[in-house]
Structures are given as C-alpha cells and as structure tokens.
C-alpha positions in Angstrom: -6.3 21.5 3.3 -9.0 20.4 6.4 -7.8 20.2 9.7 -7.3 16.8 11.0 -7.8 16.0 14.8 -5.1 13.3 15.8 -5.8 10.2 15.8 -5.6 8.4 19.5 -2.7 6.0 18.2 -1.2 4.9 15.0 1.0 1.9 14.8 4.1 1.7 13.1 4.4 -0.9 10.8 8.2 -0.9 9.2 11.3 -0.2 10.4 11.9 2.7 7.8 9.2 4.9 10.0 10.6 3.6 13.3 14.2 5.1 12.5 12.6 8.6 12.0 10.3 8.3 15.0 13.0 7.3 17.4 15.7 9.4 16.3 15.9 11.9 19.6 16.0 15.1 17.9 12.5 14.3 15.9 11.3 13.4 18.5 11.5 16.5 20.7 10.2 18.1 17.2 7.1 16.1 17.5 6.4 17.1 21.0 6.4 20.4 19.8 3.2 19.9 17.4 0.9 17.9 19.9 -1.0 20.5 21.9 -2.1 22.2 18.9 -0.9 23.0 14.8 2.2 24.7 14.5 4.2 26.2 11.7 8.3 25.2 12.1 8.7 29.0 13.0 6.9 28.8 16.2 8.6 25.8 16.9 12.1 26.7 16.2 11.4 29.7 18.4 10.3 27.8 21.5 13.2 25.4 20.6 15.7 28.7 20.2 16.7 27.3 16.7 16.3 28.2 13.5 13.9 27.2 11.2 15.9 26.1 8.6 17.5 23.5 11.0 14.2 21.7 11.6 12.7 21.8 8.0 14.9 18.6 7.0 13.5 17.0 10.1 9.9 18.0 9.6 10.4 17.0 6.1 10.4 14.0 7.1 8.4 13.5 9.7 5.5 14.3 7.1 6.6 11.9 4.7 6.4 9.1 6.8 3.1 10.0 8.7 3.8 11.0 11.9 3.7 14.9 11.2 0.1 15.8 8.7 -0.1 19.6 7.7 -3.7 20.6 8.8 -3.6 24.4 7.4 -2.1 26.4 5.7 -2.0 31.0 5.3 -0.7 33.2 3.5 1.7 35.4 5.2 4.1 38.1 3.3 3.2 36.2 0.2 4.5 33.3 1.3 2.8 30.2 2.2 3.0 29.0 4.9 2.2 25.3 6.7 0.7 24.4 10.0 1.5 21.4 11.3 0.2 18.7 13.9 1.2 15.4 14.6 -1.4 12.6 13.6 -1.5 10.9 16.6 -1.2 11.0 20.2 0.6 7.5 20.7 3.1 5.3 18.3 2.9 1.7 18.6 5.6 -0.3 17.0 3.9 -3.7 15.7 5.6 -6.6 17.9 6.1 -8.2 14.4 8.4 -5.7 13.5 11.2 -6.2 16.0 11.0 -10.4 15.6 14.1 -12.0 14.9 12.9 -15.0 13.9 12.1 -15.5 9.7 8.7 -17.0 10.2 7.3 -13.2 11.2 6.0 -12.8 7.6 9.3 -11.3 6.5 8.7 -7.9 8.1 10.7 -8.3 10.8 14.7 -7.4 11.5 16.1 -10.2 9.2 14.3 -8.9 6.1 16.0 -5.2 7.1 20.0 -6.8 7.3 19.4 -9.5 5.2 20.7 -13.5 6.0 23.8 -12.9 6.9 
C-alpha cells in the first residue's frame, strides 16, 4: 500500500456518493483525515467517541472513494489502517442536480423515477 497524496479536487458524479458526503456525521469524520493519515482509533479519540461507532461510516467513506487507506501497520498482532481524504475539495457535477430529463438521465429525475 503506497501513501497517496490527496488530489486537489474530485468531482462527485453520482447521487449515492453525494448522499454519503453530505451526511453531517460523515463530513465531521472526514475532516479529521485532512491534515495527515490517521487511524480510526486516533479520530475516535479526538472526537471523544468509540472507534466502534466510526467504523461503519469509515467503511462507507472508503467504499465511495472519499477516504483512502494510505498505510497499514501491524500493532499487537492486528492490522491497523491509516486513512486520508482522497481530495481536499469535493465538487458536485452540475448535471447531477438537474431536474430536466435532457441531462443525459444523470440527474435527480433518474433517482426518483417518473412519478
């Protein structure tokens, strides 16, 4: 696993990723991985919560490419991952929020159907 420097910006192009990003708790968690790679336990300590409460959210942030594992270490026989944000800025693709069906089917209409 090679350490990656966060990109300057990433464009969000799907509603599922946008939903993960705009969740207030996940946004707060993500902010703690900006300045340097950290483990979930380190962030939990800073946030005054248990690591157990953060793992679900961290897994989602990783799955959607908003957080990336940059290093893994072996501590007391356990593999510990260090994560960092994938970008310093997240930009929402303007077509993603278009209600008009002429937006190549990528906007909100697709997500909610033609009710």
